[in-house]
ROZA-873385 format. One record per residue: x, y, z of N, C-alpha, C in turn. Coordinates in steps of 0.2 Angstrom, whole numbers, plus 5000, padded with zeros to 4 digits. Each point is the difference from the previous one (the first is absolute). Layout:
ROZA-873385
XYZXYZXYZ
...
***
This chain:
ROZA-873385
501649835059499949935002500649964998
500349975006500649964999499949934999
500349974995499949934998500449955004
499649955003500449955004499749934997
500549974996499949944996500249945003
499549965002500249935003500149944996
500050024993500149944995500749994999
500249944997500749984998500150024993
499550024996500150014993499750064998
500250065003499850064998500350034994
499750034996500350034994500550055001
499950035006500550065002500649975004
500049945001500649975004500050025007
499550025003500050025007499649965005
499849944997499649955004500349975006
499750005006500349975006499849925000
499649984996499949925000499749985007
500349955003499749985006500550025006
500450054999500450035005499650055004
499749985006499650055004500450055002
500649995003500450055003500250054995
500249984994500250054994499450044998
499449975000499450034998499850065005
500149985006499850055006500550065000
500749984998500550055000499950054994
499849974994499850044994499450045002
499549985003499450045002500350065004
500449985005500250065004500450054996
500449984996500450044996499650054995
499549974998499550044996499750055004
499849985006499750055005500550065002
500649985001500550055002500250044994
499949984994500150044994499550054999
499449995003499550055000499349984997
499949934999499449974998499450025004
499550024998499450025004499549935000
500149964996499649944999500549944998
499949945003500449944998499549964996
500249984994499649954996500449945000
499749955003500349935001499649954995
500449964996499849954996500349945000
499749945000500349945001499849954994
499850034995499949964993500350044995
500449974996500350044994499450014995
500050074997499550014995500450034994
500749984999500450024994499749964994
500150034994499849964994500349935000
499649954999500249934999499949965007
499950045005500049975007499449945000
500149955004499549955001499750015007
499449995001499650015006500449975006
500050035006500349985006499449965004
500149945002499549975004499850045007
499450005002499850045005500449995006
500249945002500349995006500750025000
500350004994500750034999500050085001
499550034997499950075001499950025007
499649965004499950025007500649985004
500349954999500749995004500550054999
500050034994500550064999499750065003
499450015000499750065002499950015008
499849955003499750005007500650035005
500649965000500550035005500250074999
500050024994500250074998499550055003
499449984998499450055003500050005007
500149945004500050005007500550055003
500550014997500550055002499850074998
499950024993500050064998499350045001
499549965001499350035002500050025007
500649995004500050045006500450065000
500250024994500450065000499650075000
499449994999499650065000500050044993
500149974995500050034993499549964996
499750034995499649974995500349944997
499749945000500349954996499549984995
500249994994499649984994500249934998
499649964999500149934998499849994993
500549984995499949994993499849934999
499349994999499749934999499450004997
499849954996499349994997499649955004
500349965004499749945003499650025007
499349995000499650025006500349975006
500349945000500249975007500650045002
500450024996500650045001499850075003
499550034997499850065002499750005007
499649945002499749995007500650005005
500549964998500649995005500450075001
500150034994500350075000499750055005
499350004999499650055004500049985007
500049945001500049975007500650025004
500650004996500650025003500150085001
499650034997500050085001500250044993
500049964995500150044993499450054999
500250064997499550055000499850024992
500349964996499850014993500149934996
499549994995500149944996500150034993
500649974996500250024994499849944995
499550014996499749944997500250014992
500549964998500250014993499549984995
499549955002499549984996499450054999
500050055004499550054999499349995004
500149965005499449995004499449974996
500249954996499549974996499749945003
500249975005499749955003499550025006
499449974999499550025005500249985007
500449955001500349985007500450065003
500450034995500450055002499650065003
499450024996499650055003499749995006
499849935001499849985007500550015005
500649994999500550015005500150085001
500050044995500150075001499450035004
499449974999499450035003500149995008
500349965002500149985007500650045004
500350044996500650045002500050074998
500350055004500050074998500650014996
500449954998500750014997499950044993
500650034998500050034994500149954995
499850014993500049954995500350044994
500549964997500350024993499749964995
499650024995499749974995500550014994
500349944997500550014995499749974993
500250034995499849974993500549954998
499849944998500549954997499649964994
500350004994499749964995500349935000
499649955001500349935001500249985007
500549965000500349985006500850004999
500350015006500850014999500349954996
499849935000500449954996500050024992
499450034998499950014993499950074998
500050055004499750064999500450044995
500649994999500450034995500149974993
499649954999500049974993499550044996
500250054996499650044996499450035003
500150045005499450035003499750054994
499350005000499750044995499450045004
499950064997499550055002499750034994
499350025001499750054995500350075001
500050025006500350065003500249995007
500750005001500249985007499750045005
500050074999499850055005499349995002
499649994994499249995001499949935004
500349954997499949945003500249995007
500650035002500250005007499550045005
499850064997499550045004499349965001
499849974995499449965000500049955005
500549965000500149945004500050035007
500450055002500050025007499450035002
499650044996499450035001499549945002
500049954997499549945001500249975007
500749995001500249975007499850055006
500150074999499850045005499250005001
499650004995499349995001499849945004
500349944998499949945004500250015007
500550035002500250015007499550045003
499850064997499650055003499349965002
499849974995499349965000500049955006
500649975001500149955005500150035007
500050075000500150035007500750035002
500549994995500750025001500050084998
500150045005500050075000500550024995
499950054995500550024995500650045003
499950025007500650045003500549945002
499949944999500549955001500349984994
499950024994500249984994500650044997
500549964997500550044996500049954994
500250034994500049964994500750004997
500249954997500749984997499849984992
500350044995499949984993500349944999
500549975004500349944998500550004995
500550045001500650014995500349935000
500149974994500449944999499649945001
499350015002499649945001499649994994
500249964995499649994994500050064995
500650035000500050064995500750004997
500050024994500750014996500350065003
500650024998500450065002499650064997
499750004994499650054997499450015004
499649955002499450005004500250045007
500649985003500250035006500150084999
500450014995500150074998499450045000
499549984996499450034998499650015007
500049955004499650015007500450055004
500650005000500450055005499850074997
500150014994499950074997499350025002
499549955000499350025001499850015008
500549995004499850015007499750065002
500250064997499750065002499250014998
499849964995499350004998499649945001
500349955003499649945002499750015006
499349985001499750025006499449945001
500049975006499549965001499850025007
499450035000499650025006500550045005
500450044997500550045003500449975006
500149934999500449975005500850014998
500449995005500750015000500349944996
500650024997500449954996500649985004
500149935000500649975002500449994994
500650025000500549984994500649965002
500049944997500649965001500449984993
500550044999500449994994500749985002
500250005006500749995002500349944998
500650014996500449954997499749964995
499450024997499649964996500350004993
499849954996500349994993499850064995
499550035002499850064996500650055000
500350015006500650045001500649974996
500149945000500549964997499950014992
499450014998499950014993500250074998
500050055004500250064999500850015000
500349975006500750015001500549944998
499749954999500449944998500349975006
499950025006500349975006499649945003
500449965004499749955003499650025007
499649965003499650025005500450035006
500649975001500450035006500450064998
499950024994500450074998499450054999
499449995002499550054998499850055005
500450005005499850055006499950074997
500550034996499950074998499450014996
499849954995499450004996499450005005
500049955005499550005004499850065004
500550035002500050075004499750054995
500250004994499750054995499349994999
499849934999499349994999499650015006
500249995006499750025006499850075000
500550044999499950085000499550024995
500049974994499550014995499349985002
500049945003499349985003499850055005
500450025004499850055005499750064997
500450034995499850064996499349994997
499949944998499349984997499549985005
500150015006499549995005499949945004
500549954999500049945004500150025007
499649965004500050015007500449955004
500149944997500449955004500549984994
500650005002500649974996500349945003
499949944996500249945002500749994998
500550005004500750004998500549955003
500549984997500649965003500450055004
500250064997500550045002499750065004
499949995006499650055004500450075001
500649995003500450065001500150044994
500249974995500150044994499450044997
499449965000499450034998499850065004
500149995007499850055004500450074999
500749984999500450064999499850044994
499949964995499850034993499350045001
499549975004499450045001500150065004
500450005005500250065004500350054996
500449994995500350054996499550024995
499549964997499550024996499550055004
499849985006499650045003500350075002
500650005001500350075002500250044995
500249974994500350044994499550014995
499549965000499550014994499650075000
***
């Protein structure tokens, strides 16, 4: 899953802001680098981010989707707003990536009307404040319990489980140690036998290990992606598509 960031304030420094041409070109580059899915987001969810107004998010998103949804590849849209989901699906998006974990009844109503794929992510709090002293009784158990409840809600509402993928939400309301503990537990975490999506690319948990800034974390990101694949992750959400694919090819051949 190649990241296409339409915000001006991305933590990773790759945001395209309001430059539609640059955003489409970046999406094309991610596809040519070997991405199987493009994940497009028009609202920053970095720690400390303030909410993006609905119309701003739509203005960033619509012209890009109008182009890339004609390419014949799966397009995922990273949003928690029902109105944005409706617009994205009408443009041809094939997946909704909801960082809020499908906690709104209005979101479930939207998903009931579409055959799209759905990523349910765990987040404690909201982006603006989520990294201010996050606390858990047991981070692995708490994340599993949250996701299991959300899955049950979706299935009861008529969303087929074969449309669902789960994201533990690395970096979303979690300390570095919480992230490390969750990552180590990927091989034993299980929620209804659903597949895991892992997104740790360039995140601060890797900076905590290496001491490097976001734009210097490509090697660490590739290493983490390889480990996630070994632990059973089915979708890897990454900035550096070509490098990650090369590493996975080597792993698959030489392992």
